[in-house]
VOLO-38698 format. One line per field, with one value per residue (C-alpha): x, y, z; chain; residue number from 1. Coordinates in steps of 0.5 Angstrom, whole numbers. Each point is the difference from the previous one (the first is absolute). Layout:
<rs>
X	[X_...]
Y	[Y_...]
Z	[Z_...]
c	[A_...]
k	[NUM_...]
</rs>
This chain:
<rs>
X	[0_2_3_-4_2_-4_1_-1_-5_0_-5_1_5_-5_2_-3_2_-2_1_5_0_4_5_5_7_5_4_-5_-2_8_0_-6_3_7_-4_-4_4_-4_-3_-5_-1_-7_-1_-7_-5_-7_-4_5_-4_5_3_7_1_-1_-6_1_1_-7_-3_-4_0_7_4_7_-1_1_4_3_7_0_-3_6_5_-3_-1_8_2_-4_3_7_-1_-4_1_-7_-5_-7_-3_-7_-6_-8_-3_-3_7_-4_-5_1_5_1_6_-5_-4_6_4_-5_4_6_4_-3_2_7_1_-2_5_5_-1_0_-7_-1_-7_-7_-7_-5_-5_-7_3_6_-6_-1_3_-3_3_3_3_3_3_3_4_2_6_3_-1_6_-4_-6_-7_-4_-7_-3_-8_0_0_2_0_-5_4_6_3_0_7_2_-1_2_-5_6_7_5_7_5_4_6_-3_-7_-6_-5_-6_-4_-7_-5_-7_-4_-7_-6_0_-7_-3_6_4_-3_-2_4_6_1_-4_0_4_-3_-1_1_-2_6_-1_0_6_4_-1_2_6_2_-1_4_6_0_-1_2_6_2_0_3_-4_-7_-1_-7_0_-7_-4_-6_0_1_-7_-7_-3_-6_-1_3_-2_5_6_6_7_-4_-4_6_4_-6_-3_7_6_7_1_6_-1_-5_3_-7_-2_-6_-3_6_0_6_1_4_3_-1_-6_-1_-6_-2_-1_-5_5_1_7_2_1_3_-3_3_-2_4_-5_1_4_7_-1_3_4_-2_6_-1_7_-1_5_0_4_4_-6_-3_-5_-2_3_-2_-3_2_-4_1_-5_5_-2_2_2_5_5_1_5_-2_5_-1]
Y	[0_7_5_6_6_4_7_4_6_5_0_3_-5_-7_-5_2_-4_0_-6_3_-2_-6_5_2_-1_-4_6_4_-6_0_7_-1_-6_4_6_-4_-1_-7_-5_-5_-7_-3_-7_-3_-6_-2_-6_-5_-6_-5_0_-3_-3_3_-1_-6_1_-3_5_4_7_1_-6_-1_7_1_-4_2_-2_5_6_-1_0_7_3_-2_3_6_1_-1_6_5_2_1_-5_-2_-6_0_-5_2_-7_-7_-3_-7_-4_-3_-6_-6_3_4_-6_-4_5_5_6_-2_0_6_4_-3_2_7_0_-2_5_5_3_6_0_-3_1_-6_-1_-4_-7_1_-2_-6_-5_5_4_-6_-2_6_1_-7_2_7_-1_-2_7_5_6_3_0_7_0_7_-2_-6_0_-7_2_-5_-6_-4_5_6_3_-5_6_7_6_4_-1_6_-2_5_-1_5_5_-1_-1_-5_-1_-6_-2_-6_-1_-6_-2_-1_-8_-1_-3_-2_-4_-5_3_-6_2_7_0_6_4_7_4_7_5_0_7_3_-4_2_7_-1_-3_4_6_-3_-2_6_5_-3_-5_5_-5_2_-6_-3_-7_-4_-7_-2_-6_3_-1_5_1_-3_1_-4_4_7_2_-6_3_-1_3_5_3_-1_5_5_0_1_5_-1_-7_0_-7_-6_-7_-4_-7_-4_1_-3_6_0_8_1_6_3_5_7_2_7_0_4_6_-1_-3_-6_-7_-6_-6_-7_-7_-6_-5_-7_-6_4_0_8_3_7_6_7_4_7_5_6_6_3_2_-7_3_-5_2_-6_-7_-5_-7_-7_-6_-5_-7_-6_-5_-5_6_1_-5_-3_-2_-7]
Z	[0_-2_6_1_4_5_1_6_-1_6_5_7_2_-1_-5_-7_-6_-7_-5_-6_-7_-2_-3_5_-2_4_0_4_4_2_2_4_4_1_3_5_7_2_-4_3_-4_2_-2_1_-1_1_0_0_1_2_-7_2_-7_-7_-4_-5_-7_-1_4_-5_3_3_-3_4_4_7_5_7_-2_-6_4_5_-5_-3_7_2_-7_2_7_-3_-4_5_7_2_-1_3_-1_1_-1_0_3_-2_0_2_-4_-7_-1_4_4_4_1_3_3_2_-2_3_-6_-3_6_0_-7_1_6_-4_-5_5_0_4_1_-2_2_1_-6_1_-2_5_5_-4_6_5_5_3_-6_-2_7_0_-7_2_4_-7_-3_2_-2_3_-2_0_1_2_-1_3_8_3_7_2_-4_0_-5_5_0_-6_-5_-1_-1_-4_-2_-1_-4_0_-7_-1_4_-3_4_-3_4_-1_2_-3_-1_-1_-3_4_2_2_-6_-3_5_5_7_3_-4_2_7_4_-5_-1_-6_-1_-5_-5_-2_7_2_-6_2_7_-2_-6_5_6_-4_-4_6_6_-3_-5_-6_-7_-3_2_-3_1_-1_-2_-1_-2_-7_-6_-3_0_-6_2_7_-1_7_3_3_-4_-1_-5_6_5_-5_-1_7_4_0_2_-4_-5_-2_0_-1_-1_0_0_-7_-4_-4_-5_-1_-6_3_7_0_3_4_3_8_3_0_-7_1_-4_3_-4_0_-2_0_-4_-1_4_0_0_-7_0_5_1_1_1_0_4_0_5_0_6_3_0_-5_-6_-6_-5_0_-5_0_-3_1_-2_-2_3_-5_-3_-2_8_2_7_5_0]
c	[A_A_A_A_A_A_A_A_A_A_A_A_A_A_A_A_A_A_A_A_A_A_A_A_A_A_A_A_A_A_A_A_A_A_A_A_A_A_A_A_A_A_A_A_A_A_A_A_A_A_A_A_A_A_A_A_A_A_A_A_A_A_A_A_A_A_A_A_A_A_A_A_A_A_A_A_A_A_A_A_A_A_A_A_A_A_A_A_A_A_A_A_A_A_A_A_A_A_A_A_A_A_A_A_A_A_A_A_A_A_A_A_A_A_A_A_A_A_A_A_A_A_A_A_A_A_A_A_A_A_A_A_A_A_A_A_A_A_A_A_A_A_A_A_A_A_A_A_A_A_A_A_A_A_A_A_A_A_A_A_A_A_A_A_A_A_A_A_A_A_A_A_A_A_A_A_A_A_A_A_A_A_A_A_A_A_A_A_A_A_A_A_A_A_A_A_A_A_A_A_A_A_A_A_A_A_A_A_A_A_A_A_A_A_A_A_A_A_A_A_A_A_A_A_A_A_A_A_A_A_A_A_A_A_A_A_A_A_A_A_A_A_A_A_A_A_A_A_A_A_A_A_A_A_A_A_A_A_A_A_A_A_A_A_A_A_A_A_A_A_A_A_A_A_A_A_A_A_A_A_A_A_A_A_A_A_A_A_A_A_A_A_A_A_A_A_A_A_A_A_A_A_A_A_A_A_A_A_A_A_A_A_A_A_A_A_A_A]
k	[1_2_3_4_5_6_7_8_9_10_11_12_13_14_15_16_17_18_19_20_21_22_23_24_25_26_27_28_29_30_31_32_33_34_35_36_37_38_39_40_41_42_43_44_45_46_47_48_49_50_51_52_53_54_55_56_57_58_59_60_61_62_63_64_65_66_67_68_69_70_71_72_73_74_75_76_77_78_79_80_81_82_83_84_85_86_87_88_89_90_91_92_93_94_95_96_97_98_99_100_101_102_103_104_105_106_107_108_109_110_111_112_113_114_115_116_117_118_119_120_121_122_123_124_125_126_127_128_129_130_131_132_133_134_135_136_137_138_139_140_141_142_143_144_145_146_147_148_149_150_151_152_153_154_155_156_157_158_159_160_161_162_163_164_165_166_167_168_169_170_171_172_173_174_175_176_177_178_179_180_181_182_183_184_185_186_187_188_189_190_191_192_193_194_195_196_197_198_199_200_201_202_203_204_205_206_207_208_209_210_211_212_213_214_215_216_217_218_219_220_221_222_223_224_225_226_227_228_229_230_231_232_233_234_235_236_237_238_239_240_241_242_243_244_245_246_247_248_249_250_251_252_253_254_255_256_257_258_259_260_261_262_263_264_265_266_267_268_269_270_271_272_273_274_275_276_277_278_279_280_281_282_283_284_285_286_287_288_289_290_291_292_293_294_295_296_297_298_299_300_301_302_303_304_305_306_307_308_309_310_311_312_313_314_315_316_317_318]
</rs>
């Protein structure tokens, strides 16, 4: 897929980005990079669904695509080239292949830990073995689960997840929170127990304000497992609503609807500032990448992207 650039539009200090034409010369891009004092590379996945191995050559839609080993090789290569990398996931790690049926998510967590994921959130299928099943394999995840609108205080997951996380990458403070979909009617009650669901719009606004104003974060990311869009139910809360009805979020990394966005999209928030939304389908077929370039004052000057296909062109570690 071709690489495109986002340029910052001046907008009261908030991140306001517009997609530039695909005509920006390489020389111009190099100049912008040199002018940026800091660079942050964000890699992300969603809806992996226990797809450890690539799809078979005979698979109609995505033959010989995906695979954890290939993704690990690509991530290792990117880390060898970039100093500041965040690797994130937007949920539904579980369910979809016999690996989950046999190992209950232990293998997925171990492999993601080997890839050094920085954080993930929980999707609805991550409740498929109940809270007990998730807790049983959780020690294998050497990264935090961020769940901002699920309240686990009356469950065995109380204290096992985080409501937000702040990463400091070469002086750039990145605040991350996460919102998940309503479990009632989608997940069996016995699987989520006394978990309390809170409105994702309200929670998103709360943590956006908190991370920006109180914690002085330079970039706010929302890991979302509420879905990109619902054409058959346009009033259902989605990433589009999340972007439009809040302020302060810079980037929404989505999941749940298995949406292969051809490119990251930009939506206006309630204050007229732009919010980037990206989602990379499912099954680890793509690795999402966004490179943020900051100036010495920690203002974003440029963003480039590349949703990279994971296929046989990537040499795996095995």
